N, C-alpha and C positions, 0 to 999 in steps of 0.2 A: 697394527692402526695407531694412529696418532691420537693423543687425546681430545685434540681439537674436532679430529672428525667423528669420534666415537659420542663426543657431546652433541652436535647437529645432526647425526644419524637420522634422527625422525624427520628433519625437514626434506630428505629426499622423496618422501611420498606427498603425493598432490593432494591428498584430502587433508592430510594432517596440516600442510602450509594454508590452505583454505580456512581450517578452524581456527588457526593461530593467529593468522592475520583478523577475521572477524573477532574473536577474543580481544586482541589488541584495540582495535576500533570500539568494542562494547565497554572495554574497562576504562578508556580515555572517556568514553562519554559519559559512565558513571561518575568518575571523578569530576568532570567539568559540571554536572548535576550539584554534587555535593557542594561545590566551591560558590555555584552560583547562588543556591539557596541560603548558604551560611554567610555570604557578602551581603545578599538582599536583607536578611535578618539583621546584620550589622548596621546598615544603612539604616533601615527604616528604625531600629530601637537604639542604638549606639551602644549597647550593652554587650559586654563580652561576656557575661553570664548567660545571656539569652541565646548566643551563638553556642555555648557549651551546652546548653539544656537541647539545644537542637540536634547537636552532636551525639549526644546521649539517647534521644528518643530515634534518630537515625540508625542507630546500632543495636536498638534495644531488641529488635526482631532476631537478630543473629547471636546476640548474647543469650537470650532466653531459649532459642531453639537449639542453640549449638551445645 
């Protein structure tokens, strides 16, 4: 079995393909939201510090619970 075929072996399963496609859409939407919020903060305040604080606050739950 070649390395390429073993790498993508999971894609042979329909349910995994559905999950992987949905995950790509979800992650894309999450990053679009993060970008949009931080762009809005930069536009309204003009402050890079505010953008940095916003990023810290967005990551805080993951950092604390992780």
